[in-house]
C-alpha positions as CSV (number, residue, x, y, z in Angstrom):
1,M,56.7,28.2,70.7
2,S,56.2,27.3,74.5
3,K,57.1,29.8,77.0
4,Q,59.5,29.1,80.0
5,D,58.1,28.7,83.4
6,Y,57.9,32.2,85.1
7,Y,59.5,30.8,88.2
8,E,62.3,29.3,86.4
9,T,62.9,32.5,84.4
10,L,63.4,34.4,87.6
11,G,65.3,31.5,89.2
12,V,63.1,31.1,92.3
13,Q,60.9,28.4,93.7
14,Q,57.1,28.4,93.4
15,N,56.7,29.3,97.1
16,A,59.0,32.2,96.8
17,S,58.0,35.2,98.9
18,D,57.3,38.7,97.4
19,S,60.7,39.8,98.7
20,D,62.4,37.0,97.1
21,L,60.7,37.6,93.8
22,R,61.7,41.2,93.9
23,K,65.3,40.5,94.7
24,A,65.6,37.9,91.9
25,Y,64.0,40.3,89.5
26,R,66.3,43.0,90.3
27,R,69.3,40.9,90.0
28,K,68.2,39.5,86.5
29,A,67.1,43.0,85.3
30,M,70.5,44.6,86.2
31,K,72.4,41.8,84.5
32,L,70.4,41.6,81.3
33,H,69.5,45.3,80.8
34,P,70.3,46.4,77.2
35,D,72.3,49.3,78.5
36,R,74.8,46.7,79.8
37,N,74.5,44.5,76.8
38,P,74.5,46.7,73.8
39,D,73.9,44.9,70.5
40,D,73.3,41.6,72.3
41,A,69.9,40.3,70.9
42,A,69.9,37.2,73.2
43,A,70.3,39.3,76.3
44,E,67.5,41.6,75.3
45,D,65.1,38.7,74.6
46,K,65.9,37.3,78.1
47,F,65.5,40.8,79.6
48,K,61.9,40.8,78.1
49,E,61.2,37.3,79.5
50,V,62.2,38.5,83.0
51,Q,60.0,41.6,82.6
52,E,57.0,39.5,81.6
53,A,57.5,37.0,84.4
54,Y,57.8,39.5,87.1
55,S,54.9,41.6,85.8
56,V,52.7,38.6,86.5
57,L,54.1,37.1,89.7
58,K,54.3,40.4,91.4
59,D,50.5,40.8,91.2
60,S,48.8,38.4,93.8
61,Q,45.6,37.8,91.6
62,K,47.7,37.2,88.4
63,R,50.1,34.9,90.2
64,A,47.2,32.9,91.6
65,A,45.8,32.5,88.1
66,Y,49.1,31.5,86.8
67,D,49.6,28.9,89.6
68,Q,46.3,27.4,88.7
69,F,46.1,27.6,84.9
70,G,49.7,28.3,83.9
71,H,50.3,30.7,81.0
72,A,46.6,30.2,79.8
73,G,45.5,31.8,83.1
74,V,47.3,35.1,82.4
75,D,47.0,35.2,78.6
76,P,44.3,37.6,77.3
77,S,42.9,34.8,75.3
78,G,43.0,32.2,78.1
79,A,40.7,31.3,80.9
80,G,42.1,33.7,83.3
81,G,41.7,36.8,81.0
82,G,45.0,38.0,82.5
83,A,47.6,40.5,82.3
84,G,49.3,40.2,78.9
85,G,53.0,39.7,78.6
86,A,55.6,42.4,79.3
87,G,53.6,44.6,81.5
88,A,56.7,46.1,83.3
89,G,58.2,49.0,81.1
90,F,61.5,50.7,81.4
91,G,60.1,52.9,84.1
92,D,59.4,49.8,86.3
93,I,62.8,48.5,85.8
94,F,64.6,51.7,86.9
95,G,62.0,52.2,89.6
96,D,63.0,48.8,91.1
97,I,66.8,49.3,90.8
98,F,66.8,53.1,91.7
99,G,67.6,52.3,95.3
100,D,70.7,50.4,94.2
101,I,71.9,53.1,92.1
102,F,71.1,55.8,94.7
103,S,73.1,53.9,97.4
104,G,76.0,53.3,95.0
105,G,75.1,49.9,93.8
106,G,74.6,50.9,90.2
107,R,76.5,53.2,87.8
108,G,75.6,56.8,87.6
109,A,74.7,58.4,84.4
110,Q,77.5,59.8,82.3
111,G,76.9,62.9,80.3
112,G,76.8,62.7,76.5
113,G,78.2,65.2,74.2
114,A,81.6,66.8,74.6
115,R,84.1,64.7,76.9
116,R,87.5,65.7,78.2
117,G,90.4,63.6,77.0
118,S,92.3,61.4,79.3
119,D,95.6,62.6,81.1
120,L,98.7,60.9,79.8
121,Q,102.1,60.2,81.4
122,Y,105.6,60.2,79.9
123,N,108.6,58.9,81.8
124,L,111.7,61.1,81.2
125,E,115.2,60.0,82.3
126,L,117.7,62.7,83.1
127,T,121.3,62.8,84.2
128,L,122.1,64.3,87.5
129,E,123.7,67.3,85.8
130,E,120.6,67.8,83.7
131,A,118.4,67.6,86.7
132,A,120.7,70.0,88.8
133,F,121.1,72.7,86.1
134,G,117.8,72.2,84.2
135,T,117.6,71.6,80.5
136,K,115.2,71.5,77.5
137,V,114.5,68.2,75.9
138,D,112.3,67.1,72.9
139,I,110.0,64.2,73.5
140,R,108.1,62.2,70.9
141,I,104.6,61.0,72.1
142,P,101.7,59.2,70.4
143,S,98.7,61.4,69.9
144,A,95.2,61.4,68.4
145,E,94.5,63.9,65.8
146,K,91.4,64.9,63.8
147,C,90.9,62.8,60.9
148,E,91.4,64.9,57.8
149,S,89.5,62.5,55.5
150,C,86.2,63.0,57.4
151,N,87.2,66.3,59.1
152,G,86.6,64.6,62.5
153,T,82.9,63.6,61.9
154,G,83.7,59.9,61.7
155,A,81.3,59.6,58.7
156,K,82.5,58.5,55.2
157,K,83.4,61.4,52.9
158,G,80.3,62.8,51.2
159,T,78.1,61.6,54.1
160,H,77.4,63.0,57.6
161,P,76.3,61.7,61.1
162,E,72.6,61.8,61.6
163,T,70.8,62.8,64.7
164,C,70.0,59.7,67.0
165,S,66.4,58.8,66.7
166,T,66.3,57.4,70.1
167,C,67.5,60.3,72.3
168,H,66.9,63.0,69.5
169,G,70.5,64.1,69.7
170,Q,70.6,64.7,73.6
171,G,73.0,61.7,74.2
172,Q,70.9,60.6,77.1
173,V,67.6,59.0,77.8
174,R,65.5,59.6,81.0
175,M,63.6,56.8,82.6
176,Q,60.7,58.0,84.8
177,Q,59.2,56.2,87.8
178,G,56.6,58.2,89.8
179,F,58.4,61.3,91.1
180,F,61.9,60.0,90.3
181,S,63.8,59.6,87.2
182,V,67.2,58.2,86.2
183,Q,69.3,59.6,83.4
184,Q,71.4,57.1,81.3
185,P,73.6,57.4,78.2
186,C,71.6,56.5,75.1
187,P,72.1,52.9,74.3
188,Q,71.6,53.6,70.5
189,C,74.3,56.2,70.0
190,R,76.2,55.5,73.2
191,G,76.0,59.1,74.6
192,T,77.1,60.9,71.4
193,G,73.8,62.1,70.1
194,K,74.7,61.0,66.6
195,T,74.7,57.8,64.7
196,I,76.8,57.0,61.7
197,A,75.5,54.8,58.9
198,N,78.6,54.9,56.8
199,P,81.8,55.1,58.9
200,C,84.9,56.7,57.5
201,N,87.3,54.4,55.9
202,V,90.3,56.0,57.4
203,C,89.3,56.4,61.1
204,H,86.6,53.7,61.1
205,G,84.1,56.2,62.6
206,Q,86.2,57.4,65.4
207,G,86.8,60.9,63.9
208,R,90.4,60.8,64.9
209,V,93.7,59.0,63.8
210,E,96.7,58.0,65.7
211,K,99.9,60.0,65.1
212,S,102.9,61.1,66.9
213,K,104.1,64.6,67.8
214,I,107.3,66.2,69.2
215,L,107.0,68.4,72.2
216,S,109.7,70.6,73.8
217,V,109.9,70.2,77.6
218,T,111.6,72.8,79.7
219,V,113.0,71.0,82.8
220,P,113.6,73.5,85.7
221,E,116.9,73.2,87.7
222,G,116.7,71.1,90.9
223,V,114.1,68.5,89.8
224,D,114.5,65.1,91.3
225,T,113.1,61.6,90.9
226,G,109.3,61.6,91.4
227,D,108.8,65.2,90.3
228,R,106.1,65.9,87.5
229,I,106.0,68.5,84.8
230,R,102.6,69.2,83.6
231,L,101.9,70.1,80.0
232,S,98.3,71.5,79.8
233,G,96.3,70.4,77.0
234,E,98.9,67.9,75.6
235,G,97.1,64.7,76.8
236,E,94.6,62.6,74.9
237,M,92.3,64.5,72.5
238,G,88.7,65.1,73.8
239,G,85.7,63.6,72.3
240,H,83.1,65.4,70.3
241,G,84.7,68.8,70.8
242,G,85.8,68.3,74.4
243,M,89.0,69.6,76.0
244,S,92.2,67.6,75.6
245,G,93.6,66.1,78.7
246,D,97.0,67.0,80.2
247,L,100.5,65.3,79.7
248,Y,102.4,64.7,82.8
249,V,106.1,64.2,82.5
250,Q,107.4,61.9,85.2
251,V,111.1,62.6,86.1
252,H,113.5,59.9,86.9
253,V,117.2,60.8,87.6
254,K,119.8,58.2,86.7
255,E,122.5,57.2,89.1
256,H,125.8,59.1,88.9
257,H,129.1,57.4,89.0
258,L,130.5,59.8,91.6
259,F,127.7,61.6,93.5
260,S,124.7,60.4,95.4
261,R,121.8,62.7,96.2
262,E,119.7,63.3,99.3
263,G,117.3,66.0,98.8
264,N,119.3,69.0,97.7
265,D,122.6,67.7,99.2
266,L,125.2,65.7,97.3
267,H,127.5,63.1,98.9
268,I,130.8,61.7,97.5
269,Q,133.2,59.1,98.7
270,V,136.9,60.4,98.7
271,P,139.9,57.9,98.8
272,L,142.8,59.2,100.8
273,R,146.4,58.0,101.2
274,F,147.1,57.0,104.8
275,T,150.1,59.4,104.8
276,T,148.0,62.3,103.9
277,A,145.4,61.3,106.6
278,A,148.2,61.1,109.2
279,L,150.2,64.3,108.3
280,G,147.3,66.3,106.7
281,G,147.4,68.2,103.5
282,D,145.3,69.5,100.5
283,L,142.9,67.4,98.6
284,T,141.2,68.2,95.3
285,V,137.6,67.3,95.2
286,P,135.2,67.5,92.3
287,T,131.8,69.3,92.3
288,L,129.0,69.7,89.7
289,K,130.4,73.1,89.0
290,G,134.2,72.3,88.8
291,K,136.8,71.4,91.5
292,V,137.5,72.7,95.0
293,K,140.4,72.4,97.5
294,L,139.6,70.6,100.7
295,K,141.9,71.0,103.8
296,I,142.6,67.7,105.3
297,P,143.8,68.0,109.0
298,A,146.4,65.7,110.4
299,E,145.2,62.5,112.1
300,T,142.1,62.3,109.9
301,Q,140.3,58.8,110.3
302,T,138.3,56.8,107.8
303,G,134.7,57.7,107.7
304,K,135.3,61.4,108.6
305,R,132.8,63.6,106.8
306,F,133.6,67.1,105.5
307,R,130.9,69.6,104.6
308,I,131.5,72.0,101.6
309,G,128.6,74.5,101.8
310,G,126.6,75.7,98.8
311,K,128.0,72.9,96.4
312,G,124.9,70.9,96.3
313,I,121.8,71.4,94.2
314,K,119.5,74.3,94.1
315,S,116.0,73.6,95.3
316,V,113.4,73.4,92.6
317,R,110.9,75.1,94.9
318,S,113.1,77.9,96.4
319,S,116.4,79.6,96.1
320,Q,118.1,77.4,98.7
321,V,121.1,75.5,97.7
322,G,122.3,72.3,99.3
323,D,125.7,71.3,100.4
324,L,128.4,68.7,99.3
325,Y,129.5,66.2,102.0
326,C,132.8,64.4,101.3
327,H,133.1,61.0,103.1
328,I,136.8,60.0,103.6
329,I,138.0,56.4,102.9
330,L,141.5,55.6,103.9
331,E,143.2,53.6,101.1
332,T,145.8,50.9,102.0
333,P,148.7,51.1,99.8
334,V,149.1,48.1,97.3
335,N,151.8,46.8,94.9
336,L,154.7,48.0,97.2
337,T,158.3,47.9,96.2
338,N,160.9,46.1,98.4
339,K,162.1,49.6,99.6
340,Q,158.7,50.7,100.5
341,K,158.1,47.5,102.5
342,E,161.4,47.9,104.3
343,L,160.4,51.5,105.2
344,L,157.0,50.4,106.5
345,E,158.5,47.7,108.6
346,K,160.9,50.2,110.2
347,F,157.9,52.5,110.8
348,E,155.9,49.6,112.4
349,E,158.8,49.2,114.8
350,T,158.5,52.8,116.0
351,M,154.7,52.4,116.3
352,G,155.1,49.4,118.6
353,K,157.4,51.4,120.9
354,G,154.8,54.2,121.0
355,G,152.0,51.9,122.2
356,R,148.7,53.4,123.1
357,K,149.8,56.8,122.1
358,H,149.9,56.2,118.4
359,S,146.9,53.8,118.1
360,P,144.4,54.7,120.9
361,K,141.3,53.2,119.2
362,E,143.1,49.9,118.6
363,H,144.2,49.6,122.2
364,S,140.7,50.5,123.4
365,W,139.1,47.9,121.3
366,T,141.6,45.3,122.6
367,D,140.9,46.2,126.2
368,S,137.1,45.9,125.6
369,V,137.6,42.5,124.0
370,K,139.8,41.3,127.0
371,S,137.1,42.4,129.4
372,K,134.6,40.1,127.8
373,F,136.7,37.1,126.8
374,K,139.3,35.6,129.1
375,D,142.6,34.5,127.7
376,W,142.0,36.5,124.5
377,L,145.6,37.9,124.2
378,D,148.7,37.3,126.1
379,N,150.0,40.9,125.8
């Protein structure tokens, strides 16, 4: 079978400089290396072709022989008595790309053996009352547990994993180049140190199966949207005996039909009859812990805010308790009877006689408009 031209293999022109050859080789080697293409025979063959091409062209004498006689010039049986095929071993490969790895261009080695499981997140919705006073809830989460059929080995019952013949159970292989070496996960066992010839029929060689479990979560009083509760060791199961990850319960507090929350303070909008606002009186206001009496002074205007101390939410991080703020909204009466309308009309007559004294804001606003717009009102 005829070989591809070495220059075509590397993707360069015949007059390429040594620097161009080196760059092209490094690019091809990084792309086709077996560690990046496990179980890909075609990529492995191309990788060997790239090795062979560069081993010849990087040597000035071999390159000259190849340029003059082609493959025959570098074949041991040919006129050139040359170099042989794949002269660049694994050490050469990693020697050439070591600079890329060292500067962040490549991927650092990952340790084999035990691996910590991933952290997981569960979104928990709470009512405002549950967040304010704390609660205990049960949550169901998916989990990976040890396969009982193979006892977590991943091997079919009656068999067992074998020590990897490539890394001899270390899970890693070391590539040496001069004084430097690069450690990589073993491409044969993918860092586990073991190979499984007969995978378990239940877990398919994973050593664990997907199940679900119920956890009891204690929610402290005062939590708010965005707070997280950490459950140590309740995350994803670790690999090959490694520690399990953690489970983070992410809190989201649902909107309340009466209260809104700002930090540890609560706010509530309170509708008020205009007669109570004008004459003053007592108003019953709800809180998270019952109801309280609020004294409404005479001549209260809409938008007025009253603070009731200590009726907010206790801080989750201290003993401090927030306040409750009541925002007054004056309500215009509706569905009036004829008698009520008659009384209001008589009341309006008395208001007109009082002028500015009874409605200072209205008159102040009218004066402001008149100063800006001529002929606004006749009166």
